[in-house]
SETI-396681 format. One line per 8 residues: their letters; for each residue x, y, z of C-alpha. Coordinates in pm, 1 decimal, always signed. Layout:
N
a> X/Y/Z; ... .
END
This chain:
662
mdykvgrr> -1982.0/-1091.0/-1667.7; -1740.7/-935.5/-1952.7; -1406.7/-957.1/-1999.1; -1191.4/-686.3/-2165.9; -903.3/-732.3/-2368.0; -778.6/-364.8/-2459.1; -1116.3/-245.5/-2641.5; -1216.4/-613.3/-2716.8 .
tlpallsi> -1493.0/-820.6/-2530.6; -1477.2/-1194.9/-2496.2; -1778.3/-1411.1/-2374.9; -1690.7/-1507.9/-2028.5; -1902.2/-1831.2/-2072.0; -1837.1/-2140.7/-1819.2; -2013.6/-2414.8/-2008.9; -1703.1/-2625.8/-1878.7 .
ailslvgc> -1762.8/-3052.6/-1876.9; -1465.8/-3184.7/-1755.7; -1388.3/-3486.5/-1572.7; -1497.0/-3505.7/-1197.7; -1196.5/-3406.1/-942.6; -1409.8/-3621.9/-630.1; -1548.1/-3921.8/-689.8; -1880.9/-4037.9/-553.5 .
gggggddd> -1821.5/-4162.1/-201.7; -1889.3/-4460.7/-12.5; -2060.0/-4482.7/+338.8; -2258.2/-4181.8/+468.9; -2222.5/-4217.7/+851.3; -2524.4/-4395.3/+935.2; -2564.8/-4579.0/+1232.2; -2655.2/-4963.1/+1215.1 .
dkssanpp> -3003.9/-4938.2/+1362.0; -3109.2/-4697.0/+1113.5; -2965.4/-4848.2/+811.7; -3066.6/-5215.7/+923.3; -3435.4/-5152.1/+1052.7; -3568.9/-4880.6/+762.3; -3424.8/-4948.3/+452.7; -3588.6/-4764.3/+166.0 .
asgtstpv> -3907.3/-4920.7/+20.6; -3677.9/-4978.4/-286.1; -3419.2/-5123.1/-82.2; -3147.0/-4929.3/-151.4; -2998.6/-4627.4/-3.3; -3056.4/-4224.0/-159.9; -2746.3/-4039.7/-290.3; -2686.0/-3709.5/-134.7 .
aatrltgt> -2511.9/-3446.5/-328.2; -2294.5/-3211.2/-126.3; -2410.8/-2860.8/-55.9; -2082.7/-2754.4/+126.2; -1733.0/-2711.7/-61.8; -1459.0/-2602.6/+118.2; -1062.0/-2577.3/+60.5; -755.3/-2381.4/+110.3 .
aatgaala> -582.9/-2111.0/-77.1; -184.6/-2046.5/-78.0; +60.2/-1937.6/-307.3; +356.2/-2010.7/-88.9; +186.7/-1794.2/+196.3; -187.8/-1821.9/+280.7; -359.5/-1654.8/+85.3; -539.1/-1464.8/+375.4 .
nvfitltd> -863.2/-1291.4/+437.9; -920.8/-1233.0/+1.7; -1251.4/-1274.1/-165.3; -1261.8/-1631.6/-366.4; -1519.7/-1659.6/-601.1; -1657.8/-1976.8/-750.6; -1905.0/-1945.0/-1055.7; -2098.4/-2234.7/-1194.6 .
anlktlta> -2248.8/-2391.6/-1517.5; -2519.1/-2119.1/-1547.1; -2281.0/-1860.3/-1503.4; -2417.0/-1783.1/-1158.4; -2094.9/-1668.7/-890.7; -2070.8/-1688.7/-541.3; -1811.0/-1548.0/-308.2; -1649.8/-1663.9/-42.4 .
ksdengaf> -1359.8/-1471.8/+194.3; -1075.3/-1705.4/+335.2; -960.7/-1677.8/+662.8; -616.9/-1631.4/+826.4; -528.9/-1952.2/+699.2; -655.4/-1931.8/+344.9; -908.1/-2139.7/+447.8; -1263.4/-2098.3/+261.5 .
vfditgak> -1619.1/-2260.6/+268.0; -1879.8/-2229.5/-20.9; -2262.4/-2313.1/+49.5; -2305.6/-2463.5/-315.5; -2695.6/-2546.3/-280.2; -2839.2/-2519.5/-589.6; -2490.3/-2459.0/-790.2; -2460.2/-2690.1/-1106.5 .
ppfvlvaa> -2103.6/-2786.9/-1202.5; -1896.3/-2751.0/-1357.9; -1715.5/-2485.0/-1095.8; -1453.8/-2277.2/-1158.5; -1263.3/-2104.1/-896.2; -1062.1/-1782.7/-917.7; -882.6/-1562.2/-655.0; -575.8/-1346.4/-639.0 .
dpsgrsvp> -303.7/-1219.7/-422.3; -359.3/-869.1/-361.3; +20.1/-809.1/-287.7; +60.7/-877.0/-651.1; +350.6/-1173.6/-546.3; +164.6/-1400.5/-747.8; -13.1/-1457.4/-1045.4; -376.2/-1563.3/-1021.5 .
mvslltev> -492.3/-1899.4/-876.2; -721.6/-2100.1/-1053.6; -923.4/-2398.2/-917.5; -1185.7/-2641.4/-1057.3; -1493.0/-2897.2/-971.7; -1642.0/-3067.1/-1269.7; -1896.6/-3281.5/-1038.3; -2042.6/-3252.9/-701.4 .
ptavdqap> -1967.6/-3543.4/-529.7; -2254.5/-3728.6/-310.3; -2274.2/-3975.3/-26.2; -2509.0/-4218.1/+90.2; -2798.5/-4052.2/+305.6; -2605.4/-3810.4/+406.4; -2418.3/-3487.9/+203.3; -2005.9/-3522.9/+224.1 .
tavvnltp> -1800.5/-3218.7/+206.7; -1663.1/-3129.9/-142.2; -1294.9/-2994.4/-119.1; -1092.4/-2816.4/-371.8; -789.4/-2642.3/-319.9; -675.0/-2314.0/-461.1; -322.0/-2332.6/-541.0; -11.5/-2256.3/-790.1 .
lttavaal> -51.4/-2655.7/-825.1; -427.0/-2656.6/-941.7; -325.6/-2354.7/-1151.8; -80.9/-2523.6/-1322.3; -287.4/-2811.2/-1412.8; -559.6/-2563.2/-1551.0; -269.3/-2447.6/-1783.1; -208.5/-2825.1/-1932.2 .
ltqsgdpl> -614.5/-2786.0/-1995.7; -641.2/-2468.9/-2196.3; -568.6/-2375.9/-2576.6; -270.6/-2085.7/-2466.8; -162.7/-2282.6/-2139.8; -328.7/-1922.7/-1970.1; -490.6/-2079.7/-1646.7; -751.3/-1852.8/-1672.9 .
qlathpel> -937.6/-1949.1/-1970.3; -1098.5/-2214.0/-1729.5; -1299.8/-1907.1/-1665.6; -1329.5/-1689.7/-1963.3; -1345.0/-1925.9/-2269.6; -1621.0/-2216.6/-2324.3; -1363.6/-2467.5/-2549.0; -1269.2/-2706.0/-2294.6 .
anvspatl> -1648.0/-2857.1/-2302.4; -1544.9/-3183.2/-2376.0; -1212.1/-3296.7/-2183.7; -1187.0/-3671.5/-2134.6; -1161.5/-3822.8/-1748.9; -802.4/-3957.7/-1940.7; -701.3/-3634.9/-2035.4; -735.3/-3470.7/-1658.7 .
qgaiavlk> -587.1/-3782.8/-1513.2; -318.5/-3725.7/-1774.3; -263.4/-3356.8/-1665.1; -250.3/-3447.9/-1278.4; -31.4/-3738.0/-1359.4; +210.2/-3507.0/-1541.4; +249.0/-3233.6/-1257.7; +316.1/-3492.4/-1011.5 .
nvladils> +558.2/-3634.4/-1238.9; +760.2/-3297.6/-1297.5; +743.7/-3261.7/-892.6; +818.3/-3592.2/-807.9; +1180.5/-3491.5/-647.3; +1012.5/-3217.7/-437.1; +654.1/-3390.0/-336.6; +932.4/-3695.2/-208.3 .
angvpdsf> +1182.1/-3449.9/-26.2; +890.9/-3265.1/+150.6; +741.4/-3623.6/+284.9; +397.7/-3600.6/-3.4; +262.2/-3932.0/-47.6; +156.8/-4082.8/-426.1; -201.2/-4072.9/-309.8; -163.1/-3657.9/-337.3 .
dpftttfa> -383.3/-3512.0/-513.6; -365.3/-3111.6/-627.4; -721.9/-3024.4/-616.9; -847.0/-3274.3/-307.0; -579.1/-3323.9/-38.9; -627.9/-3116.7/+238.1; -326.5/-2946.1/+380.5; -226.6/-2647.0/+619.8 .
tnhsgvda> -50.7/-2362.8/+538.6; +249.8/-2438.3/+787.9; +561.0/-2433.1/+518.2; +575.1/-2843.1/+583.8; +445.7/-3108.3/+338.6; +240.3/-2974.2/+45.3; +271.3/-2638.2/+180.6; +671.4/-2665.3/+123.1 .
vidslsiq> +612.9/-2779.0/-221.2; +465.9/-2500.3/-302.2; +677.5/-2279.7/-100.5; +960.6/-2406.9/-358.8; +800.3/-2330.3/-700.4; +880.2/-2013.4/-880.6; +576.1/-1925.6/-1085.5; +583.7/-1718.0/-1441.6 .
htpnglri> +332.5/-1629.0/-1717.4; +474.5/-1685.1/-2076.1; +329.3/-1625.7/-2399.1; +349.4/-2034.3/-2432.3; +226.1/-2114.3/-2071.2; +271.7/-2112.2/-1699.9; +624.1/-2158.7/-1646.7; +754.7/-2362.5/-1296.8 .
asigdtan> +1081.7/-2364.7/-1220.5; +1234.9/-2447.9/-854.2; +1359.9/-2160.3/-647.9; +1703.6/-2404.2/-648.9; +1746.0/-2352.1/-1041.9; +1532.4/-2097.4/-1178.0; +1716.8/-2126.6/-1493.1; +1564.4/-2483.7/-1601.5 .
gvvfnpqa> +1172.1/-2419.4/-1597.2; +907.1/-2641.4/-1707.7; +647.6/-2457.3/-1937.2; +255.2/-2624.1/-1865.0; +67.6/-2609.8/-2187.9; -122.5/-2822.0/-2423.9; +136.4/-2913.6/-2583.7; +328.9/-3077.7/-2269.2 .
lasgspgq> -15.8/-3238.9/-2166.6; +2.2/-3372.9/-2540.9; +360.6/-3534.6/-2511.6; +288.1/-3621.8/-2159.3; +595.2/-3510.3/-2010.7; +634.0/-3128.5/-2046.7; +1001.6/-3157.9/-1936.6; +1275.7/-3258.7/-1670.0 .
klapppva> +1174.3/-3336.8/-1281.9; +1270.1/-3030.5/-1089.5; +1501.4/-3028.3/-835.4; +1447.3/-2992.6/-494.6; +1610.4/-2670.0/-318.8; +1884.9/-2754.2/-58.9; +1663.2/-2526.0/+193.7; +1409.2/-2600.9/+374.4 .
anylasva> +1081.9/-2437.9/+312.8; +1109.5/-2237.1/+684.0; +1463.8/-2154.1/+666.4; +1386.9/-1762.5/+733.5; +1165.7/-1804.6/+1007.3; +1362.4/-1738.4/+1300.0; +1463.9/-1428.5/+1065.2; +1144.2/-1291.1/+994.3 .
aalqrcla> +1055.1/-1335.1/+1357.5; +1365.0/-1116.7/+1458.6; +1327.6/-869.4/+1224.1; +1003.6/-805.3/+1330.9; +1107.4/-731.2/+1717.5; +1383.5/-514.6/+1578.6; +1157.8/-318.6/+1366.6; +861.0/-294.1/+1662.2 .
dgsigtne> +898.7/+79.1/+1695.7; +1056.6/+134.4/+1359.3; +1397.2/+217.0/+1430.3; +1693.0/-1.2/+1453.5; +1890.4/-47.2/+1795.1; +1589.8/-41.5/+2063.0; +1567.2/-396.7/+2039.7; +1948.2/-466.7/+1993.6 .
aacvtals> +1960.4/-815.4/+2012.7; +1674.0/-902.2/+1760.5; +1829.3/-687.6/+1509.3; +2186.8/-853.2/+1548.3; +2035.9/-1191.9/+1487.5; +1830.0/-1054.1/+1178.8; +2011.1/-828.8/+996.4; +2399.5/-865.1/+902.3 .
pdyrfngl> +2682.1/-633.4/+1014.0; +2770.8/-555.6/+668.7; +2435.5/-491.2/+550.7; +2424.3/-187.5/+312.7; +2123.6/-138.2/+86.8; +2140.4/+133.2/-200.2; +2437.3/+267.3/-26.7; +2272.6/+288.0/+281.5 .
snfvdahi> +2360.2/+91.9/+601.2; +2062.5/+141.6/+818.9; +1702.1/-60.0/+740.8; +1469.3/+152.9/+810.1; +1693.6/+422.1/+614.5; +1685.4/+174.1/+306.6; +1317.8/+92.5/+385.5; +1178.6/+424.4/+506.0 .
eaaggvta> +787.9/+343.9/+563.0; +939.7/+91.0/+847.3; +971.1/+437.0/+1085.3; +612.9/+444.4/+1148.6; +632.9/+119.7/+1317.2; +604.5/-292.4/+1208.0; +342.3/-498.8/+1346.0; +388.3/-774.9/+1124.5 .
vgmpktlt> +694.4/-931.3/+942.7; +543.9/-1286.4/+756.8; +768.7/-1566.2/+613.2; +987.0/-1404.3/+348.5; +888.0/-1590.9/-13.0; +1232.3/-1667.7/-236.3; +1232.6/-1567.3/-551.3; +1553.2/-1796.4/-621.6 .
lldegkra> +1876.9/-1903.1/-426.0; +2184.8/-1816.1/-573.8; +2586.7/-1839.2/-494.6; +2514.8/-2195.8/-475.5; +2237.7/-2193.8/-245.4; +2446.4/-1928.9/+9.6; +2299.5/-1651.9/-87.3; +1869.5/-1584.5/-149.7 .
lvqipytl> +1643.6/-1290.7/-331.2; +1351.3/-1262.7/-156.7; +1000.4/-1076.1/-81.0; +939.3/-1014.7/+308.2; +588.8/-904.9/+350.9; +522.3/-663.8/+655.7; +211.0/-483.3/+819.0; +275.4/-147.2/+930.8 .
angktgtw> +138.2/+44.1/+1251.1; -105.1/+195.2/+1046.1; -218.0/-92.1/+926.3; -64.4/-63.2/+554.7; +96.1/-386.7/+380.6; +366.2/-392.5/+151.0; +661.4/-586.6/+78.8; +1024.2/-532.3/+68.9 .
tefavntp> +1235.8/-691.7/-178.2; +1596.8/-815.2/+2.3; +1847.0/-1046.8/-42.3; +1946.0/-1276.6/+259.7; +2290.5/-1450.1/+324.3; +2403.6/-1778.3/+487.9; +2673.3/-1665.3/+715.9; +2932.5/-1899.3/+848.8 .
nggwqihg> +2772.3/-2055.8/+1173.7; +2486.0/-2144.0/+920.7; +2266.0/-1892.2/+1008.1; +2093.7/-1678.5/+770.9; +2069.9/-1253.3/+790.9; +1912.6/-1014.7/+588.8; +2211.3/-872.5/+371.0; +2098.9/-602.7/+137.0 .
nqqvyevr> +2179.0/-559.3/-213.3; +2507.3/-419.8/-141.3; +2499.8/-173.4/-378.3; +2712.6/+194.3/-330.4; +2369.9/+365.3/-507.6; +2028.0/+308.4/-576.3; +1914.6/+122.6/-875.2; +1539.1/+36.5/-979.4 .
lrsfitrg> +1625.9/-235.4/-1261.8; +1380.4/-441.2/-1347.6; +1190.4/-626.0/-1634.8; +864.4/-430.8/-1750.6; +588.5/-467.9/-1999.0; +394.7/-153.4/-2095.0; +78.5/-167.9/-2283.1; +64.9/+178.6/-2491.1 .
qsvsagaq> -235.5/+374.1/-2707.7; -327.8/+700.2/-2815.6; -677.7/+811.1/-2752.1; -705.2/+956.3/-3123.1; -969.2/+748.8/-3302.9; -866.3/+432.4/-3475.8; -519.7/+432.6/-3275.2; -299.2/+127.6/-3251.5 .
inleaglq> -240.1/-32.0/-2918.8; +133.1/-131.4/-2879.5; +308.9/-359.6/-2671.7; +683.6/-328.7/-2568.4; +884.5/-488.0/-2273.1; +1275.0/-463.6/-2157.8; +1419.7/-315.0/-1883.5; +1367.4/-52.0/-1647.9 .
laipaggk> +1684.2/+120.6/-1523.2; +1573.4/+380.3/-1278.4; +1896.5/+592.0/-1156.3; +1815.6/+904.1/-941.1; +1997.7/+1205.8/-1056.4; +2229.9/+1445.4/-853.2; +2266.6/+1182.1/-605.9; +2608.6/+1139.6/-405.9 .
igaetvtf> +2899.2/+872.8/-371.1; +3090.1/+997.2/-124.8; +3153.3/+1335.6/-227.0; +3093.2/+1266.3/-592.0; +2775.8/+1363.1/-759.6; +2620.0/+1130.1/-992.4; +2542.0/+1264.8/-1337.1; +2588.0/+984.8/-1613.3 .
asvsgpgi> +2516.7/+621.9/-1584.5; +2585.8/+304.8/-1830.0; +2417.0/-74.6/-1787.6; +2565.9/-365.3/-1965.0; +2394.2/-698.4/-1926.7; +2182.8/-968.6/-2104.3; +1934.6/-791.7/-2354.2; +2131.7/-483.6/-2381.9 .
sgkawlap> +2313.9/-420.2/-2684.4; +2688.2/-297.3/-2555.8; +2611.0/-30.5/-2305.7; +2263.4/+148.1/-2200.2; +2340.8/+493.8/-2136.8; +2190.8/+755.8/-1964.0; +2204.5/+1155.3/-1885.3; +2031.7/+1424.4/-1697.9 .
riadgast> +1649.9/+1497.7/-1842.7; +1506.4/+1823.6/-1895.8; +1183.0/+1800.8/-1727.1; +1025.1/+1937.2/-1425.1; +949.0/+1690.3/-1166.2; +1201.2/+1375.1/-1302.4; +1412.7/+1303.1/-1079.0; +1596.6/+991.0/-1251.1 .
lgltmdal> +1828.4/+1012.4/-1553.5; +1702.6/+939.7/-1891.3; +1818.4/+700.6/-2167.5; +2025.7/+860.9/-2503.2; +1845.1/+833.4/-2794.4; +2174.1/+716.4/-2972.6; +2364.7/+423.9/-2882.2; +2686.8/+485.1/-2749.6 .
qelpdppy> +3012.1/+309.6/-2639.7; +3195.0/+543.0/-2464.4; +3107.0/+886.2/-2299.1; +3232.1/+1158.5/-2521.4; +3459.1/+1402.7/-2427.0; +3376.5/+1635.7/-2277.8; +3080.6/+1454.4/-2162.8; +2775.1/+1682.3/-2235.7 .
ligydtsl> +2468.0/+1461.6/-2283.8; +2106.7/+1547.0/-2247.0; +1872.8/+1238.7/-2173.8; +1538.3/+1141.1/-2322.0; +1259.3/+1142.3/-2135.4; +1224.0/+765.9/-2039.4; +1430.0/+527.2/-1857.5; +1230.7/+234.9/-1991.2 .
yrwswmpf> +1517.3/+12.3/-2232.3; +1321.9/-150.5/-2495.3; +1431.3/-486.4/-2597.5; +1101.0/-620.8/-2774.3; +786.7/-446.2/-2913.3; +476.2/-529.9/-3121.7; +140.6/-484.8/-3160.3; -140.5/-558.3/-2916.8 .
fedgayta> -363.3/-771.5/-3192.5; -210.9/-1022.0/-3407.3; -375.0/-803.1/-3737.3; -181.0/-494.1/-3620.2; +158.2/-362.3/-3753.0; +410.7/-150.8/-3530.6; +732.4/-16.9/-3635.8; +916.9/+114.3/-3321.3 .
prmpgiyn> +1083.2/+460.3/-3313.5; +1462.1/+424.0/-3462.9; +1606.0/+525.5/-3141.8; +1903.5/+297.5/-3061.2; +1974.4/+385.3/-2758.0; +1627.0/+350.9/-2611.1; +1483.4/+58.1/-2893.8; +1774.2/-244.5/-2885.6 .
ratrvyda> +1737.9/-335.4/-3314.7; +2098.6/-458.1/-3300.4; +2008.2/-765.4/-3044.4; +1644.5/-786.5/-3049.9; +1477.1/-1014.5/-2802.7; +1194.0/-1238.4/-2967.1; +1244.8/-1529.9/-2711.2; +1290.9/-1424.3/-2333.6 .
stippyss> +1409.6/-1752.7/-2206.6; +1758.0/-1627.9/-2357.7; +1780.8/-1398.9/-2106.9; +1913.5/-1602.2/-1787.1; +1656.8/-1540.8/-1510.9; +1809.9/-1283.5/-1268.6; +2053.4/-1190.8/-1478.2; +2322.8/-935.4/-1317.8 .
ytvtffne> +2388.8/-599.0/-1493.8; +2675.2/-411.5/-1427.6; +2588.2/-9.6/-1381.4; +2856.1/+258.6/-1382.3; +2816.3/+568.9/-1242.1; +3001.0/+870.8/-1388.6; +3066.9/+1253.3/-1259.6; +3003.6/+1591.1/-1447.2 .
ggeqigqd> +3319.6/+1541.3/-1554.0; +3290.4/+1228.1/-1722.3; +3507.5/+1032.3/-1428.6; +3394.3/+693.7/-1316.8; +3306.7/+717.5/-956.3; +3131.8/+379.4/-860.1; +3010.6/+45.7/-1020.3; +2734.3/-210.7/-863.7 .
evinpalp> +2625.6/-566.3/-990.8; +2222.9/-540.0/-959.3; +2063.8/-837.8/-1017.6; +1694.8/-788.2/-1169.4; +1463.4/-902.8/-917.5; +1220.9/-989.0/-1211.1; +1190.9/-1272.9/-1464.1; +1252.2/-1173.7/-1845.7 .
vtadvgrt> +941.7/-1095.7/-2074.2; +890.1/-1039.2/-2415.2; +593.9/-834.6/-2564.1; +428.9/-1133.4/-2650.3; +337.3/-1233.0/-2322.9; +95.8/-899.7/-2305.0; -149.1/-1065.5/-2540.3; -236.1/-1311.8/-2277.6 .
lnvwrdlt> -156.3/-1143.9/-1901.4; -485.4/-1034.4/-1768.6; -343.1/-741.6/-1592.6; -463.4/-423.2/-1762.4; -625.1/-94.4/-1630.5; -859.3/+112.8/-1899.1; -889.0/+454.5/-1850.3; -1243.2/+582.8/-1843.2 .
detkasvl> -1407.0/+802.3/-2083.1; -1425.0/+1071.9/-1893.6; -1040.2/+1085.2/-1791.3; -997.0/+1088.3/-2224.2; -1229.2/+1338.6/-2254.0; -1117.7/+1565.3/-1981.4; -746.3/+1558.2/-1944.4; -660.3/+1409.1/-2303.3 .
spsgsqag> -844.7/+1585.7/-2519.4; -753.8/+1973.1/-2607.8; -1117.7/+2076.6/-2541.3; -1180.8/+1872.9/-2197.6; -1246.6/+2026.7/-1879.6; -874.1/+1920.9/-1710.9; -684.7/+2055.7/-2083.1; -584.5/+2394.2/-1959.3 .
etpaltvs> -278.7/+2449.2/-1756.1; -328.9/+2341.5/-1381.0; -127.4/+2249.5/-1068.3; -303.1/+1899.2/-1070.2; -528.8/+1627.4/-1258.2; -761.4/+1394.2/-1124.3; -773.4/+1060.3/-1343.6; -1000.7/+785.7/-1292.1 .
wtetving> -1002.9/+353.8/-1455.8; -1122.8/+69.3/-1455.6; -896.3/-298.9/-1376.0; -930.5/-628.3/-1524.8; -1209.0/-840.6/-1294.4; -1244.2/-1186.7/-1381.3; -1556.6/-1400.1/-1281.2; -1585.8/-1130.7/-988.3 .
vnvtppla> -1192.6/-1122.6/-884.5; -982.6/-829.5/-974.0; -716.2/-976.3/-1093.8; -498.1/-684.3/-1168.0; -154.2/-636.0/-918.3; -176.3/-357.2/-687.0; -122.5/+6.8/-815.8; +237.7/+100.0/-787.3 .
ttliksvn> +279.0/+396.4/-984.2; +67.2/+679.5/-1193.3; +274.6/+915.9/-1374.2; +137.1/+1213.8/-1550.0; +369.9/+1384.9/-1841.0; +282.4/+1704.4/-2032.9; +505.0/+1858.9/-2282.3; +476.0/+2160.0/-2517.0 .
qmtgrtvh> +671.9/+2026.7/-2823.0; +754.2/+2361.6/-2987.9; +951.5/+2513.5/-2671.6; +1034.0/+2161.4/-2499.8; +887.8/+2250.9/-2183.8; +800.7/+1913.9/-1956.7; +617.6/+1876.3/-1677.3; +591.7/+1564.8/-1464.5 .
gnlrrgds> +354.9/+1434.9/-1200.5; +353.4/+1126.8/-1003.2; +204.2/+946.9/-738.5; +274.0/+1102.3/-371.2; +406.5/+851.4/-123.9; +128.0/+700.1/+86.6; -173.6/+825.7/-159.1; -397.0/+535.3/-245.6 .
pavangvy> -670.2/+554.4/-539.8; -1033.0/+640.6/-423.4; -1299.8/+329.1/-507.8; -1644.8/+392.9/-603.5; -1843.3/+91.5/-814.3; -1551.2/-32.9/-958.4; -1392.3/+304.3/-1062.4; -1076.8/+417.9/-924.4 .
sltitagi> -951.6/+764.5/-878.7; -656.1/+966.3/-824.3; -558.9/+1322.7/-828.8; -201.1/+1368.4/-959.4; +28.1/+1730.0/-858.8; +271.3/+1848.4/-1086.7; +637.2/+1829.5/-959.0; +587.5/+1535.0/-742.6 .
pqngtasi> +900.2/+1328.9/-844.0; +930.6/+922.3/-909.9; +991.9/+870.4/-515.6; +666.7/+1039.2/-437.5; +811.0/+1288.0/-194.8; +703.5/+1669.8/-199.4; +766.2/+1858.5/-526.8; +1066.4/+1927.4/-651.7 .
cdpacnfv> +966.6/+2225.2/-850.9; +1121.1/+2564.8/-758.1; +901.4/+2792.1/-785.0; +602.5/+2552.5/-798.4; +469.6/+2416.8/-1186.7; +154.2/+2346.7/-1361.3; +121.0/+2069.2/-1615.1; +141.0/+2193.3/-1954.1 .
plapsasr> -195.2/+2298.1/-2137.6; -268.9/+2052.2/-2392.8; -267.5/+2349.3/-2647.7; -141.6/+2271.7/-3007.8; +159.6/+2123.5/-3037.8; +109.6/+1978.0/-2719.6; +101.6/+1619.6/-2572.1; +18.2/+1471.2/-2278.2 .
lvelggll> +52.4/+1075.0/-2122.2; -82.4/+912.7/-1849.9; +45.1/+629.4/-1742.8; -60.5/+384.2/-1431.0; +176.6/+101.2/-1319.5; +155.6/-177.7/-1098.8; +413.4/-506.8/-1009.6; +332.7/-813.6/-1067.8 .
nelaiydd> +562.2/-1036.9/-880.4; +789.0/-776.2/-951.7; +732.7/-738.1/-1292.8; +635.0/-347.5/-1398.0; +349.4/-352.9/-1591.0; +249.9/-16.1/-1730.2; -104.0/+129.3/-1929.1; +5.2/+426.4/-2100.8 .
ysaysy> -250.1/+644.3/-2280.3; -119.8/+980.5/-2511.3; -259.5/+1253.2/-2688.4; -139.4/+1491.4/-2899.8; -272.9/+1842.3/-3008.1; -248.0/+1937.5/-3325.7 .
END
């Protein structure tokens, strides 16, 4: 039950002794005849401890059909599975409190959830039922009780052993004070307890409070904000608990929690057979007549996976409200006819008649822009592990805006020094533009530029371990030294970036305002973020060693890895991308291979594996090598990189493993 962070291991102890969240109960439901006619010889009734624990797991939607673990003081772990409504039940017979409960959202739309129970309730003569919920609210209280503000420390560290009853009640009071206006707006009574108050996942009452919140892991603790005002968040950590008030009260959003319910229902009917038009009335209800997404006016063209038919569209999760509440950035969960699930990140608008419709991002061209964090390391003995953070700027090369071909692009906005410039990169299998190594203000004349082999603009970097050292490469077009970001709060959440497109001759052919769907982060968040994937020793030896069995020139490479598991729960966000780069440093020949669309890793005994084919581009379609290409052999003066990527609430998270053959 060890918890791995990089190459170091911390003991996952659970000797936590905190005040009971459920007090000892009163009567146990005995009938009058039994209790009066047959009293125990001592003249007192016998307290009976609960043997059953129930609760609800929710993150804004029910955490349906997920595994939840309960770990007791003896490090015994029990597992339960939630139902469609997020309800779960544990048999806690023989388990010793305190208990720590952990669950993860398999869609990656939320940080992992944490809850706790420090004493099993008792009642007279008949066992009561213990109640413990598992939500962002219980997770926020957990953040107040840990040293770093990381809620998962409850499951991995023992330093909370002597928290007093007053401290725990104070933590709950802090949460309720920050949420007072949101609780009141949703009719939640003053007696509400985030751990023990039962609720239904129906987007009303307590569930509506959860729907109202934006949650983010930061270097200093868990940040909570109202979706109606994401710029003014509150960080939950021990310092906030000590002060008794971490900040201002959060404002209720100006919309009801279920404001998009009719849109979701109409969109499901619209997409049932994978086409727009079969159910025209539903499509007219769900989709704006001005819908546009990455230059496409048809929803199915923009989200091609819907073409196979959609069997379910869930309640959209609002990330933030924009334009004074008239526009919303949302995540729309879906289930396809083939059983696969996913999320569409979209925009909804409030129409003049008061209804809402899906409106698209209104972009003229595809731009995949979002915050990212990378943990990078060489497989060489004793190599440094580093963290980098910034903006992913993925812009397809060679696409069309009208009759013009996109050849160059510039991006400006918060966290970028001046403008970031992108140009074609020379790499088989790379379908997006690469950042220029040098910082530029304008395109040169004539506009001859070659992009470096990355689309990740770095505004923050540091060593993974505090005793390390890291000096970033001096590439001012890629590493922002001029206005390096040390505090992510200096960048407004959900910032807009101006992306300008140019043709081969350097003429401007289009421009978009692109909103970053992920909250900004700095590199230091990676030291406490529980998200990493570790490449197996077998893959390091076979793929990233010059003498390995897969080191030669080959059309495909198989890689395997493990994921972060805490108390029996995989808390790693789902795999979104897998990239292999191979480079001959002498000739410059570069070959990429990416995760093929529709492929999923095989899993055996906690080890995941995939085969990656050379030439598959970032969008996962068929190989774009013509003729077919092979990965460059890891011979002298060659290098390889294996990158595993996931998405956590829209934040791109990358694990990079590299090797260079001398």
